[in-house]
VMD Tcl script that draws the C-alpha trace (Angstrom):
set ca {
  {-45.09 -65.41 -15.17}
  {-41.47 -64.46 -15.77}
  {-39.75 -61.94 -13.50}
  {-37.23 -59.42 -14.85}
  {-35.05 -57.00 -12.91}
  {-34.25 -53.67 -14.55}
  {-30.94 -52.58 -13.01}
  {-30.36 -49.06 -14.30}
  {-29.56 -45.77 -12.61}
  {-31.91 -43.90 -14.95}
  {-35.46 -43.68 -13.66}
  {-36.66 -42.91 -17.19}
  {-35.05 -46.06 -18.65}
  {-36.54 -48.15 -15.83}
  {-40.00 -46.62 -16.34}
  {-40.01 -47.17 -20.12}
  {-38.59 -50.72 -19.89}
  {-41.10 -51.54 -17.12}
  {-43.97 -50.44 -19.34}
  {-42.76 -52.55 -22.27}
  {-42.18 -55.64 -20.10}
  {-45.49 -55.37 -18.26}
  {-47.38 -55.19 -21.56}
  {-45.70 -58.55 -22.34}
  {-47.02 -59.99 -19.05}
  {-43.60 -59.98 -17.34}
  {-43.31 -59.11 -13.66}
  {-40.80 -56.30 -13.13}
  {-38.44 -55.42 -10.29}
  {-36.25 -52.29 -10.32}
  {-32.90 -51.33 -8.85}
  {-30.80 -48.20 -9.26}
  {-27.52 -49.61 -7.91}
  {-25.48 -52.80 -8.13}
  {-25.91 -53.68 -4.45}
  {-29.68 -53.21 -4.62}
  {-29.83 -55.34 -7.77}
  {-27.79 -58.17 -6.25}
  {-29.95 -58.09 -3.11}
  {-33.14 -58.37 -5.18}
  {-31.72 -61.27 -7.18}
  {-30.72 -63.02 -3.97}
  {-33.95 -62.29 -2.04}
  {-36.65 -62.37 -4.71}
  {-35.08 -64.33 -7.55}
  {-35.36 -63.25 -11.17}
  {-35.46 -64.97 -14.52}
  {-33.62 -62.12 -16.21}
  {-31.71 -58.90 -15.54}
  {-31.38 -55.92 -17.84}
  {-28.01 -54.61 -16.63}
  {-26.96 -51.02 -17.25}
  {-23.36 -50.66 -18.36}
  {-22.68 -47.97 -15.71}
  {-24.60 -49.22 -12.69}
  {-23.43 -47.42 -9.51}
  {-21.59 -49.48 -6.92}
  {-19.78 -52.08 -9.04}
  {-18.31 -52.31 -12.49}
  {-20.14 -54.49 -14.99}
  {-17.44 -57.15 -14.61}
  {-17.70 -57.10 -10.79}
  {-21.49 -57.43 -10.98}
  {-21.35 -60.30 -13.46}
  {-18.65 -62.02 -11.39}
  {-20.84 -61.80 -8.30}
  {-23.64 -63.50 -10.26}
  {-21.33 -66.13 -11.71}
  {-20.02 -67.14 -8.31}
  {-23.46 -67.10 -6.70}
  {-26.02 -69.90 -6.78}
  {-25.86 -71.21 -10.37}
  {-29.33 -72.77 -10.06}
  {-30.74 -69.27 -9.55}
  {-28.55 -67.37 -12.01}
  {-30.70 -65.11 -14.18}
  {-30.25 -64.45 -17.87}
  {-28.35 -61.15 -18.25}
  {-28.99 -58.59 -20.98}
  {-26.16 -56.04 -20.98}
  {-27.63 -52.61 -21.82}
  {-25.15 -50.09 -23.18}
  {-25.04 -46.75 -24.97}
  {-21.59 -47.46 -26.37}
  {-21.24 -49.51 -29.53}
  {-17.81 -50.75 -28.47}
  {-17.26 -54.36 -29.58}
  {-14.44 -54.91 -27.06}
  {-16.64 -53.70 -24.18}
  {-19.51 -55.95 -25.28}
  {-17.06 -58.86 -25.66}
  {-15.81 -58.30 -22.10}
  {-19.39 -58.35 -20.83}
  {-20.05 -61.64 -22.65}
  {-16.81 -63.13 -21.31}
  {-17.86 -62.15 -17.77}
  {-21.27 -63.79 -18.13}
  {-23.70 -61.58 -20.06}
  {-26.03 -63.59 -22.30}
  {-27.20 -60.86 -24.66}
  {-26.96 -57.11 -25.16}
  {-29.25 -54.17 -25.87}
  {-28.29 -50.80 -27.32}
  {-29.68 -47.71 -25.58}
  {-31.58 -45.62 -26.29}
  {-34.20 -48.00 -27.57}
  {-37.71 -47.87 -28.94}
  {-40.41 -50.42 -28.20}
  {-39.78 -52.50 -31.32}
  {-36.02 -52.83 -30.79}
  {-36.45 -53.43 -27.05}
  {-39.02 -56.17 -27.51}
  {-36.99 -57.75 -30.31}
  {-33.99 -57.92 -27.96}
  {-36.13 -59.39 -25.16}
  {-37.61 -62.00 -27.53}
  {-34.17 -62.92 -28.92}
  {-32.85 -63.28 -25.35}
  {-35.76 -65.55 -24.41}
  {-37.34 -63.15 -21.93}
  {-40.48 -62.30 -23.92}
  {-42.50 -64.47 -26.25}
}
mol new
graphics top color blue
foreach p $ca { graphics top sphere $p radius 0.5 }
foreach p [lrange $ca 0 end-1] q [lrange $ca 1 end] { graphics top cylinder $p $q radius 0.2 }
display resetview
């Protein structure tokens, strides 16, 4: 079973994403801050992270840099989740190490399509 961390300050986003992922048989971890997310990745390991664009504690670039310079064998796939359709912001996230992106808010169909395209869900 795959394990995915939802790193988002919004409890509602985490709850909805958890429901969608669990229906796809994916184990879910949650964090509401950058430090908590990095600790879970380090301690529990994850196959993927859905990373909020405004996660408290670190900028997106700082968070992705911490992942990039961590243990590469354990580096999870990162889906950058944003509410801003700003191509330069998304490009910066990709340059820092994001693998895919997801626009928020999302419905089940668009969320699952993004997870399938990223290789998280089947």
